[in-house]
N, C-alpha and C positions, 0 to 999 in steps of 0.2 A: 325377647330372644327366641330364635328358632329352636324347636325341640328335636330336629333331626341332628344326627352326628355331624359336626362341622367337617368340611373337607380338609384333610391333613396332607402336608407335603414336606418332603425333605427341604431343609433350609441351608443355604450357603452361609458361611460365617458372616455375620452382620458387620464386622469390622473390616475384614480384608477381602471377602468374597470367595475364599477358598472352599472347595466342595468336599473336602475330606476332614474327618474329625475323629476323636477318640471318646468313647462313652465313659461317663463317670457314675451315673445313677439313673434309675428309672423311677419317676414320681407318678403317683396315681391318685385320682380323685373320684368320688361319687358325685352325683349332681342332683339338684332339685328338679322337680317335675317340669317347671317352666323356664329353667335356666340351664343351658348346656354349652358352656364355653369350651371345655375340653375334658377328656377323661384322664389326662396325664401327658407327660412328655419325657423325652430323654435329655438329661443334663449332659452336655458334651463340651469338649475343648477342641478348638481349631488346631489342626495339625500344622498349619503354617505359622500363624501369628500368636497362638496361645490364648486367644480370647475364649471366654465361656459363654454358652448360650443354650437355650432350650430348642431342641429339634423335634420335628414331627408335630407341628402346631397349625392352627387354622390361619387363614389369610388375615391381613390387617383389618378388613371390613368387619369381621366377626368381633374383633377386640373393640373397634370403634362403637359398634352397636351395644356391646356389653357395658362400656363406660358411660354411654349416653343414657341407657335405660335403667341401669342397676347400680348406680354409684353408692358406695358406702362411706363417702368422704364428705357428705353434706351435713351429717349429724342432725338430721331433722328431728330425731327422737329426743334430742336435748336442745332444741331450739337453735340449732346451728352453732352452738358453743363448742369449742374444742376443749380438751383437757388442759389442766395447768401445766403438765409435763410437755404437751405439744406446744403450748404458748412459749415455753422456755426454749424449745427447739427452734421455733420460728425466730425468736429474738437473736439467738446465737447465729443462725444462718444470716439474718439481716446484718449483723455486725461484721460478718465475713464479707458479704456482698458489697456493702456500701463503700468499702475501701477501694473498689475497682470501678465504681460508677464515676464517670469523668467529671460531672458537675451536677448541681442540685436540680437543674432544669432538664436533665436528660429524660428522654421519652423511654419509658420502661414497660415492657410487656412480660408478664408471667404466664407461661403456657402450662396448663394443668394446675390452676391456682387453687383448686378446692374451694373452701369457704372464704378465701381471701385474706386470711390472717397475716401471712407474711407481707403482703402488699400494704395492709393496714399499718403494720409496724414501720415500714419504709415511709409511708405517708407521714406518720407522726414524727419521724426523724428528719423531715424536711425535704422529701422527694415528692412533690405534688403530682407529677405527670406519670402516674402509674395506671395500668390497665391489666385486667386479668382475662383469661379465657379458660374454659373447661368444657369437656364433652358433655357434662351433666347439666341440664337446665336448672336442676335444684341447687347445684353448687353455685352457679352463676347468680341465682336469686339470693342465696345466702351471703355471697360477697357483696352484692348490692345492698343488702340489709345492714351491713356494717359500714356503708359509705364508700365502697370500692367499686369503681366502674368495671363491669365484667360482662362478657358475652358467652354464649354457649357455642363454642367452636373447638375443633381439634387442631393440632399443629398443621394438619393437611388442608383444613378448610378455613384457616385463619384469613381474615380479610387483609389483603396487602395494602398498607397505608400509602398515601401519596408521598408522605415524608417518612422514610424508613425509621424504624426504632433505633435508639442508641444502645439499648441494653436489653437482652433477653434473659429470662430466668426459667430454669426447669429444675425443680427440686423433687426428687422421688418420682420422676417421670420416665427417664430414658430406659430404665429397667423394664418398663411396661410396653414398649413400642416394638412391634415386629420389624417394620421397614425403616431401619435407621439411615440407610442411604438417602431415601426420600426426605427423611426428617432433616438431615443436615443441609440438603439442597434447599429446603424451605427456609432454614436459618439465613441462607444467603439472600433470599428474597425479602426477608423481614427486617434485616439490619443493614444499616448504611456501611459504606466502606470504612474500615477502622472501627466499626461497632463491635460490641463485646457480648459474649454468651457465658452465663454461669450455669454449670451443670453440677448436680450433687446426686449420688446414687449409693446404694449399699456397696461396701468394699468386699469383693469376692475373695481377696487375698487374706482376709482376716475375719471371716464369718465365725462367730462364736456361739456354739450350741447352748451355752449357759446363760445367754442374754435374752433368749426368746424360746418359744416352743420348738421342739425338734422338727427339723425340716421346714420351718416356717419361711425361711428365705427362698425355698423352692415352692412358692405359693402358686395358686391358680393364675395369678397375674404377673409374676416375675418371670420374664423370659430372656433377659440378658443379665450376665454376671460379670461386672467390670472390676478390674483393679485400676489403680492410678495409671499404669502403663497402657492398658487397653482403652481406657477412656481418652487418653492423650492420642493414641494411635488413630482412634475413630475420627477425631477432629483434625489432627495435623495432616492426615492423608486427604482431607477434603477442604483444604485451604483456610484453616483456622490455626493460627500459631498459639502456643501455650504461653500465657503470661504468668500463671502460677498453678500449682497443683498441690493438694494437701489432703490430710486425713482429719476426721472429726469423730466425736462420740456424741450421738444425738438421742435424747429421750424419745421413745416411741410409745406413747400412752404409758402403760406400766412395764414395758420392756425397754430395751436399749438397742439401737442400731449403730454399728460402726460403719462410717461412710467415707467415701472419697469424693473430692470435689476438684473442679478445674475451672479456670477462667481463660477464655479463648478470644482472640481478636481476629476479625475477618481480614484476610490478606490475599495476595495474588498468587502465592505459591503453595504447593503441597509439599509435605515431607514424607519420606518413606517410613513405614512402620518398623518399630524395633520389637523383637520377640518378647512377649509377656511370659516371664518365667514364674510368676507368682500365682496366677489364677488356678491352674491345674492342681498345684500342691495345696492351695487353700481350700478348694472345693473337696478334695479327697479327705483332708483332715476334718472338715465340717461334717461330711457324711459319717465318718467313723465316730465322731463325738455325738452326733445325733442318735445313732443307733443305740448307744447305751442309755441315753435319756428316754428314748422312745420305749425301750423295754421296761423302764421303771414306771412310766405312766400307764402302760398297758396292764401291768401287774396291779397297780392301784385301782384301775377301773374294774378289773376282774374281781377284786376282793371287796368292792364297795357295797355290794348288795348280796343278799343270800339267794340260794336256789329258788327259782320260781318268782322272785320279786322283779319289779320293773322300776325304771327311773325316768325322770324328765331330763332331757339334754338341752341345756341353754346355750345357744350359739350354733349357727349352721354355716359358718365360714370355712376357710381352708383347713383349719384345725380339725373340725368334725368331718369334713368331706374326705380328708386323707385317712383318718382313722377308720371310717366306714369302708373305704375302698380296700384297705389293707388288713382288715380283720381285727383292728383294735377296738372297735365298737360292734357289739352284737345287736342287730335290729330287734331280735326277739326279746331283748331285755329293756327296750325303750318304749315308753308309753306315749310320749309326745315330744316334739321339738318346740323350742321357744326361741324367738329372736326379736329384738327391738327394731330392726330394719324393716319397714313396711314393705319394701320391695320383695322380701322373702316370705312374708306372711301369707297364709291361705294357699301355699304350695304344699307339695308332699315330697318327702325324702324317704326312699325305700317304702313307699306307700303309707308312711306315717305322717300325720298332719303337722305343719308348722304353724304355731299360733302366736299371737301377741302376748306380752307379759300380762296384760289385764284380762286375758281369757283363762288364766290359771285357776281363778276362783278358789274353790275349797279343795283342790287336789292336794293330796298329802304324800305323794311319792317323793323319795329323795331327789334332789336336783344336782346333776353333774354340771359344773361350770366348765364348758369346753372352750376355754380361751386362756391364754396367758396375758396377752396385752390388755385385756379388759377384766381380768378375774376379780380384782378388788371392787371395781365399779359395779359389776354385775351382782356380786355378793351384797354390796350396800343397797343396791336397788331392790333386791329380794327382801332383805331384812327391814330396811327403813322406809323406802318408798311404797312398797307393796304390803309390808307388814306380815310377811309369810314366815311361818316357823318351820318349814320343811328342813329336814336334814340336808346340809350342803356337802357336796363332794368336791373338794378343791384339789387340783392336781399339782399345784406349784406352791413353793414357799412364798409367803407374802414379802 
């Protein structure tokens, strides 16, 4: 990733193209020495259609490079295995999806397939013609390792097949993509006439601060905030008719994500957008709820160690980057950062080194687990895998 500050620009609404918007919240992040995706963004709501999105962000090419080189979805630190909660999430998604696949021989492409677990489940349920693509070569290799055909491509660089696909799947992807107009145009190239697309994203109309860390849905990577209405507007205005739209509750490691999904069929006509009245209200309620929880964890961090003491901070993801940027973590009280993702190791954060878990050695400082989604897994790794007896500072109830 480039170390220079990425070029930022005002962004038109990704759903309707309107140039005016209303601000909801300003999100801020610190950054690692070798990774500079963005310092933050403005969460806004479109004045015309009511869709939510992140404004003042880098161009699509910067995001493409980030996902190619710095994926956190290949889980190489645990051999490509996903958590049991995530496996359940993939199974539930597969059960929803398969009802809309027109036959068992349908040619299916999942864009942003990660380690391939959703496609593996579909394979096992009798859909043999599946293929995955992911920006990260490591993710593509992980998918291949469990018997799923996969290539390292983005939605924009996907190889156009001689015989278009019957069904596209994007789960947890559309909230990450800056250029949605180009994305849906690519759907038209990838699927046949009458072909279908399944999209699933976090539901901005009912984000719940009690289900994950505060402001976690405003992560470094989440730049679109969809309700069922705005997701339908995106597709219907670009010649995909809605076959079904719904809501779901998905396990997300040790947290929970409330999602919305839609099934869309390629057609000849577009439909006008209907104003989304849910997203703005949902985002404002989410911010208010997050502020109270954020105050609680800041107080817990402040009281965790005594004057003059320092701690180890485990985790350098969005949770830590936001706390550093907004004063919730004091670098003077941090001895070292730890992360299992090798893409982050040997970098520096506020001039403090990021090391691997096995480099902790005999260090005896307290360890702050700076994650909600992986808190229990990290604590188990510290106690059982590494055999460390350091005091643990856990921010969330198990």
